[in-house]
N, C-alpha and C positions, 0 to 999 in steps of 0.2 A: 823584442827589446828585453834585455836582461835587467831583473830587479836586483839591486844590491842586497847582499846577505844581511847586512846590518838593518836595512829597511824591513826585510822579511821578519827579522827577529822582533822588531818593534810592533809590527802588525800582529804577530802571534801573541805577544804579551798583552796587547790591548784587547784582543779577542778573549783571552782567558779572564782578564779583569772584568769585562762586561758580563761574561757568563756567570761569574761568581756573584756579581751584583744582582743579577736577575734572580738567581736562586735564593739569595739572602732576603730580597724583598718579598718573594713569594712565601717564604717561610714565616716572615714576620706578619704578613697580612692574613694568614690562614690560622684561625683559632684551633687549639688542640681539643680533641674530643674528651669530655669528662665522663667518668663512669656514672650510669643512671642510678638515681636513688631508688632503693627498693622500699615500697610502701606496704605496710602490713594492713590489709583490709579484712582480716579475719574477725574483727569486732571483739577481740579479746576472748575468743572461744576457749582458750587454754586456761583462763582464770577459773578459780574455784566457784562453783555454783552456790549462792547463799541458801541457807535453810529456808524451806517453804517455796522455793523456786525450781523451775525446770529450764534447762538450756536446750533450745531447739536444735535437733540434728537433721541431717539430710533425710528426706522421706517422711518426716513427721507431718501429721495433721492435727488440728485442734481436737478433733474427736478422739484420736488415738491417745493424745496426751491426757485428755480428760478421763478416758477409760483406765489408763494405767495409774492414775492418781485418785480414782474413785470420786470424780467430780462430774458435774454437768458441763458440756461445752458452752452452754449459754452463760453459766456462772463464771467460767474462765474468761470469756469475752467481756463480761461486765467488770470483773475484778481488775482486768488489765486495760480497760477503756479502749477496746478494739472497735474501730468503726467498721472494719471488714475482717471478720474472723478467718476468712479464707486466705488472707495474705499474712503469713508468718514467714520469717526469714531465718536461715541457719545462724545460730549464735544468739538469737533473741532470748531474753529471760522472761519466762512466763510464771506469774504467781499462781501456785496450785493449791494454796491453803487459804481458807477464808480470812479476809482482813478483819481487823478488830471491829469495824463498824458494819460488817455484813450481817444480814438477817438469815436465820436458819429457816430454810424453806421446806425441809422434810422433817417431820417429828419422829423422834425415836420410837421404835416399836416396843410397847410394854412387854416385859418378860413375865411369863407365868410358869407355874410348875410344869405344865405340859410342854413347854418350849425346850426343855433340856433333852437332848438326844439320849436314848437309852444306851446303856453300856454295851449290850449285845449288838446293837445297830452300828456302833462305832467300830466294833471289832471286825465287822464283815468286810469293810472296804478299804482299810488302811493299807496302802501299797507298801510292800516290804522292800521293793527294789529301789525306792527313792527315799533314803533316810533324811534328806534335807528338805522334804516337802513342808510347806508352811501349813500348819493346822490352826484353824480359827477356834477361838473360844466359843462354846455353845451360847446361843443367844437369839437364834432365828431358826424357824422351822419352815421348810419349803415343800410345796407340793410338786409332784412330777409335772414338768411343763409339756410333756408329750407322751403318748402311748408308744411303746416299742421297746426293743432290747438295746442295751448299751453296746454299741459297736466299737467304741474306742474309750479306754479308761483314761482317767486323769494322769497327767505326767507334767514334768517341767516344760516339755515341748508343746503338748496339746493345750495346756492352761485350762482345760475343761473336759467335758465328756461329750461324746457323740451318741445321739439316740436315733436309731434307724426307724424309718416309717414310710408312709405312702404319700405321694404328691397330693397336697391340698388338705392333709389332716390338720386339725386345729392345734395351734400352739397357745398355751395359756400362761398367765402370769403365775410365777411360783409363790408370790406373796404380795400383800398390799404394797403400793408404792406410787411413784410418779415417773412417767416416761421422760427421760432426760435426753434421749436420742432415738431417732427413727429415720434411717436412711441407708445409704450404701457407699459412704466415702472411706470406710476402713478396708483397705486391701486385704483380701483373704477371708472376709466375713460375709460378703454378699449383702443381701437385704437384712439389716440388723436392727434389733430393738434393745435398748438398754433401760433398765428400770432401777431407780434408786429407792431403796426401802427405808433407809434412815441414814444417819451421817457415817455409818460404818459399812453397811452392806449394800451391794449392787449386783444385779444379775444381768447377763447378756444372752441374747437369743439370735443365732446367726443362720444364714443360708436360706431364709424364708422365701417363699414364692411371692407372697403379697403381705403387706402390713395392714393391720386393722386399727392401729392407733397412731397418734402423732405426738410430737414433742409437746410436753406440758400436760398431757392427759393424766388424770388420776385413775389408777386401775385397782381392781380388787383381786384377791387371790382366786385363781381358777378362771378369771375372765379371759376370753379369747383376745389375743393380741396380734396374731399372724396366722399364716398357713404354711405348712411345711413345704420346703422346696429344695432346689439344688443350685442356687445362685452362688457363683464363685467357688464351686466345688464339683466333684465328679460323680456324686451320688446323692440320692434324696436322703436328707438327714437334718436333725437339729443339732447344732453345736451349742452347748449350754455352759456358761461360766458363772461362777460365784466369785466376787471380788470382795476382799476385806481390806478396807483402807487402800484400795487400788491394787492389792496383791492377789493374784489368783490362788485359790485354795480348792481342795477337793470338795465338790458339792455333795457327793453321795451320802455322807453321814447326816446331812441336813434335809435330805429328801424323804418324804413319807407319803 
């Protein structure tokens, strides 16, 4: 049976109309995707750091921040009301200067006429290759913390001197003070002791085999604080640093 041409045309037009209707309905019921909002979760790390504060960077520890600012990790934890000092996050602001109501826990070391380094001693060790080296004002005299030869001189890279020796030899406090750190959480230092001598001077003793003191101990000049070792290094030695307001300086002019 033949279908008339005019009827075929009507069927075709009806089919086109229905198809168009389905497409339009589908488009109207499907919502368009909107671009996702980008949320900045950096914590404002690009903002300037206020005076007296430090902004935490990746890889930092509270002990490292304290050493670089000449403070005790325990003091930083107290000033910043930290319930868990081991949990600090990138971008956090850490108060590194004593607040107005804080108590001074380390008394300044009285200066005497014998405390000033002799002129000839200061000439011996001044590195000529590093004109930007920070030089501390005379005000503290240190005893040698270990017996042995200096195997690595002070530089901007080393931040201290290395003294070669034998495994187990005694490491002694370079001056009177208080132990503000005794542990091994600072990468590259191994078993480390940090002694705060006053509100300006701080000394660090690294790579020890064992530690003979603990945090909070008061120590006297020449007192044994550790045994020489090779923790976190490839040879037996003592890495010794002098920090002035947290900045590393050449300790040699102050050693006698």
